[in-house]
N, C-alpha and C positions, 0 to 999 in steps of 0.2 A: 833684666832691669826691673821688670814687674815685681820680682821678689825683693828687690833692694830698697825701693822707696815708692810708696804710693800715697797720694793725697786726695782727700775728699772734702768738699765744702758742704757744710750743713747749715740749715736754717732752724733756729730754735724759737718757739713761740710759747709764751706762758699761758697755761690753761687755768691757773689760779695764781694768786699773788705769790711771788718768790722773793725771799730775802737771803742774800749771801753776805755775811758780815765781813768788813775789812779790819775789824779791831778798833776802828776809829769811832769815837763817840762825840757827837756835837753837844757841847755844854749848853745849859739853858740860856746863858747870856750871849750865845752866838747866833740865835735865830729869833724870829718874831712871827706870829701868826697874823696875817693880813689878808682880808678879802678871800678867806677860805684857802689861802696858800701859805706854805711855810717859806719865809724869806731867809735864806742863809746869808749871813752878813760877813763881810770882811772887816775884822776889828780895826785895822789901820784906817781904812776908808771911812768906817763909821765915826771914829774920833775926828777925822778931818771934816766930815759932813756936818756933825753936830756943832751948834754954837758952843763957845768955850764953857759957859756955865753948865749947859746940858751935858757936855762931855765929862765935866767934873762930877756931876750927879751920877752918871753911869759908872765911872771908875770907882767912886765911893761905894756904890751899891754892890759892885763885884766883891769888894773887900768884906762886905757884911754877909756874903753867902749867895749861893746860886738862886734861891727863891727871891730874895730881895732884888738881885740883879735882873732876874727875868721880869718881875713886876715893874721895875723902873723902866726897863727897855720897852715894855708894852705901852707904858704911859708916854714915853718919848716918841714912839712910833705914831701915837695919836696926835701929838703936837707938832711933829716935824716930818718933812719928806725925807725918807731914808732910801729912796730908789738908787741914789748914787753909790750906796754902800752894799748893794745886793750882789753877791757872787753868782748865785743861781737860786732857782725857786722850783717848788713842786706842789701840786694840790695836796690838801689834807683831807683824810677820811672823816666821816661824821663822828665815829667813835674816838678818833684822835682828838678832834676839836672838843668834844664833850669831856674827855678825861683831862685834857690840859686845863680847861676852865675850872673844873672841880678841884684839881690839884693845886692850882694857884690860889683859889679861895680858901682851901684848907691849910695851905702852907706845907703839905706833905706829898710825897710821891716821887717816883723816878721820872725826871724830865729830860734826861740825856737821850739824844737821838742816835740810834745805831745806823751807820751808813754803809752803802755798797762801796766796793773799791772804785776809785775814781781817778781818771787821767784828765788831761787838758780838755779833751773832747767831751767828757762827761762820764757818767757811771758805766760800768761794763761788767759782764759776767766773766769771772776768772776761769781760765782754762783748767786750773786744778780742780775746781768744783765740778765741771762737766766730766773731767777724766775720772774723778772719784765715783760719780754715778755710773759711768761706763764700767769701771773696775768692779763695782758691786754687782752689776748685771752679769759680768763674765764669771765672777766668783760664785754667784748664785747658780749659774748653769753648771759649773764644774762640781759644785756641792751636790746638786740634784743628781748628776751622773754618778758621783761617788756613792751616794746613799741609795741609788736606784729608786728615786722618789718620783711620784706623780701626784697630781692634784685629785683628791677624792671628792667629788661633788656632794655625795651624801653626807660627808663629814665636814665639808668646807675646810679641809686641811690637807697639807702635803703629807703623804704616807709613803714609806719606803721599805726596803728589805734589809738595809744595813744601818748600823750606828757608827759614829766615830767617837772614840773614847781617848782621853788624854792619859797616857801611862807615864809615870815618872818615878824616880827613886825617892824613897822616904826621906823627907826633910829637904828636898830640892825640887820645888814645884816647877821651876823654869826649865830644868833639864829633863826633857822627856820627848815623847813622840805620839802622834795620833795613830791609833790602831783601829782598823776596820773590824767590826764584829757583826754577827747577825742581829737584827733588831727591827725598828719601825721607822727608820728614816730620821734619826735624831743626832744632833751634835751635843754631846754631853760635856758641858763645861765642868771643870773641877772646882769652881767657886761660884758664889752668887754675885752677879753683876750689880745687884741692888745694895749689898752690904759687904763690900770688899775690905778685907784686912790689909794692912800695909804691905805684908810680904806677898799677898795675892795681887795687889795693884802693881808691884814691881815685876811680878812674873807675867802679867797679862800680855804685855807687848810681845814677849818671846813666844808665848802660846799662840797668839793671834798670827804672828808672822809664820810660825811653823804650820798653822792650819792652812793659810793661803798657799804656801809652798807645796803642801801635801796634795790638796785638791787640784792645784794647777800643774802638778807633776814637775815642779821645778827642782833642781838639784840641791842637795845638802852638802855641807863641808864641815867635817868634825862635829857632826850632830846638830849643826845650825843651818838655817837657810843660807845659801850662797847669794848675798845681795848683789854681787856683780852679775848674776844670772837672772835677776828679777825680770820676768817676761814683759812687764809693763814698761820697762825702759824703751821698748820698741814702739810704744804708742805715745805720740805727741799730740797735745790739744792746745790750740792757741786761745788767747783771750778773745772775747767776742768783740764785734763792732759795738759802738756806743748804744746803750739802751734808749729806745725811742721815748718811753714814757715811764716815769716812776711817780710814786705817791708816798705820802707818809701815813702809816696806818698804826692803829692800836692793835698789838698782838696780845691776846689773852690766853692763858692756860685754862682749859675747861676739863672737868671730870676728875673725881677722886673716888676712893673706895666708899666713902661715906655718901657721896652724891655724884654719880657718874655724869649727870647732865649739867651741873651748876658750875659757874666760874669759880676758880680757886682763889682769886685775888692776886695772882702772879701776873704781872703785865710788863710789856716792853713797848717803847715807841721806836719805830724803825722805818727806814726807807725800803719800799718794796717795788718790784717790777711787776706791772699789771697788764700791759698790752704793748703790741708792736714787736715784730720779729727782729732777731739779730742773727748774724752769721758768724761762724767760726770754722777753723780748718782742723781736720783730723789727719794725722800723718802716721803711716805705718812704715817703720824703718827696719826692713828685714835684716840689715847688717848688724843691728844691735840685738837681734834675737839669737842669743848664743845657745839656747836650748830649744831646738826645733820641735821637740815632741811635747812641749808644754801645752797647757790648754789655750794659752794665747796664740801659740803657733797655729793651732787649729782655728781659733777665732780670727787670727790674722788673715788666714786664707779667706775667711768669710768677709773680713773688712775689705780685702782686695777685690771681692766680687760684690761691691756696692752694699756692704754691711748687712748682708742677708742674715747671717747667724745672730748678730747683735739684735736686729729687728725682731727676729723670731723669739729670742729669749726674753727681751724686754716686754714684748706683747704678752707672752704666756704668763709671766710673773705678775705684771702690773694690772692686767685686766682682772685677775683674781683678787689682788689687793684692793683695787678701786671698788670692786663689787662688795667686798667686805666692809670697806669704809662707808659706802652708801648705806648698807644695812645698819651699821652702828649709828650713823647720823640720824637716820629715820627713827631708830629705836629710842634715841635720847631726845628726840624732838627738836633737833637743830635744823630747822627747815631751810634756812639760807644755805647752810653747808651742804645739805642733801641735794638741793637744786644744782649747786655748783658741781657736785660729784656726778650727777646725771649728765651734765655737759662734758665732764672729763671722760666718762664712759663712752659717750657718743663719739668723742674725738678718737679714743683708743680703738673703738670698733671700726672707725673709718680707716684704720691702718690695713684692713683687709678688704678684698673685693667681695662681691655678693656670693661667690662660690668658695670663699674661705681662704683664698690664696693671698700672699702678701702683695699689697698694692705697689706698683712701681711708678716713679722712683720710691725707694723704701722710706718708710716713716715709722717712728716708734716712740713710745712714751718713756719718760724718765722722771725720777723724783730727785730733787737736789736742793741743797741749801738748808736753812734753818727750818725746823719743824718736820723734816723727813725722818729724823730720829730712829728709834729702835725698829719701827716697822720696815725701814728701808736699809739702814746701814749695818745692822747687827744680824742679818739673816734670821730674824725672829721666827720665821716659819718653821725652822728646824731645831732651834736651840732649846735645851732643857738645862736647868741648873739645880744644885742641891739645896734643899730647905730642911728644917727639922721635921717637917711632915712628909718628906719624900720629894722626888724630882718634880719640878714644876716648869711648865712652858712659859716663855716670855709672852705676856698678854698685856700690852700697854693699856692703861686705863685712861690716862689724860691725853688730850689733843691740844695743839697750839692752833688757834684760829686767828686769822688776820681780818679785822672788821667782820668777824663771824664767818669767814670763808676759810677752807682748808689751804694749807701752804704747800708750795714746792712742786706742783705738777706742771710739766712742760711736754711739748711735742717736738720731736727732732725729725726734720725732713732732709734727706740727702739731695742736694742741689746738683752736684756734679762729682 
């Protein structure tokens, strides 16, 4: 029965702001900033709450565009009590307030608010986001094993004995296979992810799927990964309990080749999870694991023994990544972000006992959601891609900072 179905409850705590988008954007005329809070309004209740003349002003302003509607809504909030129209509310960050005020004065800027997935009980962390972060951790470990790679402290990089190269027939980029060769621990992409041609973009999904199947030792059928044998079908992750505390932040992109430390002017306003732990369930269903010798089969056994393997892999990868991020933040003079990364590193180091063993119950870091980007999701530690000047490693220049803090770091603790 142990092999058939196992379940673990985990507690997830944000170490830095986390944003996972739902695809829903709150329009400027659907919220108002009041007493350092964002009040999200129900349009029907708002019309019913306002006097008839004021409701007419509001509807006319919407027809003239989002900025006019947002300004008029702010004026109406100063003249009328809108409490009865509030669906929910959340604190606003200082950067959010400053940007919103400046944008309204100028009449330009993106004022839509990107929201977390939400149910009747409130915002929640979707299980698909947590599963994606776990999948990345397992694929990273499988890649490291395939490349025979280890972290070289003197080079601050992962170095291995093998490379993985995509071999394909001429004129058919999508139909190929990943071949292991002697090398330095690199995944050699057949295209540049920075400047993909249309045929490369079409082939990328097949190439990525073949890569995962190769390193996870999953079966192929007629030269393609057998999706019915995807080992991650055996791993289920529930949506979390409602998020205890969210805020609205200004998310800015910092860093360019011209000036690695300066803001680029690219911004978003978004709901972020900032504090308070939530819980979710991880389920390993052995009956769905049709290919027992896959990497998840091995990781599955680790899952059934209190997630030890996952905790080890996440710790080893992310403590090096966090250390590198701290170095970058200090080098660029981002003091608030650097202090936040020091706290992240302290939390990651707390996953081990004083003698270097995994602390029980197991705990491990993950990166998830918006802003985890190339550093996390594309196995940037190993990838090289072709350029006119020769192969090049992925080295992200820009960073997304939420109220000047790094995004997407969480701590996962096994509860039972």
